[in-house]
N, C-alpha and C positions, 0 to 999 in steps of 0.2 A: 577768455574762451569758456563757454559753459561746459558742464560735465558731458552733456549729450554731444556737443560739438567735438570734444576731445575723443569720445568713443568712436564717433564717425571717422575722424581723421586717422586714428590708430587702426581702425578696421580697414580703411582704404590702404594704408601702408602695409598692413599684413597681407592683404590681397596681392599687392605688387610683389612682395617677397615670395609668397607662395607661387605666384605665376612664373617668376623667374626661375625658381627651383624646379618646377615641373618642366619648364622649357629646357633647362639644362639636362635633366634626366632623359629627355627625348633624344638628345644629342650626346650620347654617352662617351663617344670618342673624344670630343673636346673637353669633357669632364675628367676623363682619366689621363689625358696627355700630360698635364702638369704633374700629376701624382707619379706617373711612370718615369718622367724625366727626373724628378726629385730622387726617386729610389735608385735609378741608374747612376746618377752622379755620385751619390754616397757610396754605392757598392763598388763602382769601378775605380774610385779614387785610390783606395789602398792597393789595388792590383797594379795600377799604373805608376804609383809613386813609391810607397813603402808601407808594408804592413806592420812596421815596428811600432810598438805601443808608445815608446818614448817620443816618437814623431807625431803619431796620430792624436794622442790625447790633447796636446796644446793646440793642434790645428783643427780639432773637431768643431769648435764653436764657429770659427770663421767659415769652414766648409759648409756647415749646415745653413748658416745665414746666407751665403752666396747662392747655394742651391735653392733655398726658399725664394729668394729674390728673383732669380731667373725663372723659376717655375711659375711664379705669379705673373710674370711678364707674358707668358704664353697664352693666357686667357683674357688679357685685357682688351684685345681687339674686338672681342665679341660682347663686351659689356653693354654697349648701346647699339651695336651695329644692326642686330636683327630687328629691334624695335624701330630703328630709324628707317630701315628699308621697307617695312610693311606699314608704316604710317602711325604705329602705336605711340611712338615718342611724341609726335606732334599733337596727338590727342591728349596725352598726359600733360603736356605743357600748358594746355588751356583749361584743365579741369579745376574744380573748386579748391583742391588742396594745394598748398604752396609747392611750387615746382622743385625747390631745393630739398624739401623733405622727401619728395618722390625719388629724387636722385640719391639721397642718402639711403633710402630703403633699398634701392637697386644695388648700391655699393655694399650694403650689409649682406644682401643675398649673395653677392659675388664673393665676399669674404668667407661666408659659411661654406660655399662650394669649392673655392680654390685654395684658401689658406688653412681653414680648420682641419681638413684631412691631413695636410702636411704636418701640422703641429701634433696631431694625434699619433702620427708615425714617428715623430722625432725621438721619443725615448728609446724605441727599439733600435733605430739607426745610430743614435748617439752612443748607445752601449756597444754597438758593433765597432765604433771608432774609439773605444776604450775611454770614453769620458766618464769620470767617476760619478757615481750616483749622487754624491754630496753636492755636485755642481749642476746637476741636471735641472733642479728646480729653478735656478737662476736663468738657465737657457730657456726654459718653458715660459717663465714670466716675461723675459725679454721678447720672445716671439709673440706672445699674446698682446703686448703693448706695441710692438713694432710692425707686425703685419697689417693691422688696420691702417696705419699711416701709409704704407706702400700702396694699399688698395685705394685710399682716398686721393693720394697724389696721382696714382695711375689713372684714376677716373678723369682727372683734368686732361691728361694726355689723350685718353680715349675720346673725350668730348671734342678736343681740338681736331681730331682726325676722323670724326664720325662720317663725314661726307666722302672720305676716300675709300676705295674698294680694298686696297692692300695697305693698310696703315700700321701693320704689326711692327715692322722694323722702325718706322718713324716714331711710334709710341715709345719703344725702348730707348731710342736716342733722346727723346724728350724727358722721359721719366727717370732713367738710371742715374744721371748726375744729381737729381734732386733727392734721391734716396740714399746717397752716400752717407750722410750723417746718421741715418737710421742704422745702416750697416755697421758703422764705426762704434756707436754706443751699444748696439745689440751684442755684437761679438766682444766688445770691450768689457761688458759687464761680466761675461763668463771668464775672460782672461784675468780680470781683477780678482774674481773668486778663486781661480787657480793659484794666483800669487798670494792669497790670503789678505787681500786689500778690501776695503768697503765697496760694495756694489750699489749702494743707495743712490749715489750721484748719477751713475749711468742710467739707472732705471727712472730716476726723477726727470732726467732730460727726455727720455722716451715718453714718459707720461705727459710732460709739458708739450712736446711735439704732437702727441695724440690729441690733446685738448684743443690745440691750435688748429690742427687739421680738421677735426670734427666741426669746428666753428666756421672755418673759412673755405675749406675745399668744396663742400657741396654748393656753396654760393658761386664759386668760380666755375665749377663744372656746369651748373645750370646756365650761367651766362654764356659759356662756350657752346653749349648745346643749342641755345636759342640763336646764337650767331651762325652756327652751322646749318640750322634748319632754314633760317632766313636767307642764307646765301645760296 
């Protein structure tokens, strides 16, 4: 690919990311729902179970990871739905740029809007759960590695249900079992840090899953979208 062609391609992908972000800010309720849900789960958990530091500190990583996972599920049904209904998705599928790269750009925009705000709020909420600052870095790294995997796998579920009007519950049923390894290694890295054990193995698994997801998930998502549009 020539340098001019590369600039054209990245310019087109940037336009897609910018379009999706502008569209999300026009529907602020759907943008803030995952963030509100995340905060409510973290805040209400100590009130409903126990505010004891000895209980909350070991449970903090698992609680944050479960809350992040469920919060991201709330926005997956709108990942392709709006573009599918107004015909934009069909036009994107026949444009000059590879469709799987367009899909990857849309999933990057979704991660920036749905996962990054949760990650930025995590230090404050994790401190409230008495997670020691020495282990907070491991939690943040695990979220930075793990949340894109959730978004990429979730994109496949969203593509498979794009032709359904109410596919939110079905997406969760399809995606949640596939994200269990991410949850295990993400929370496990912090628990290993709490126990004084090496965390590199857990983070390496997350990194390997992220590389695999970036390589294969957009292709699977693009194929599922084409099948949904042709059906």
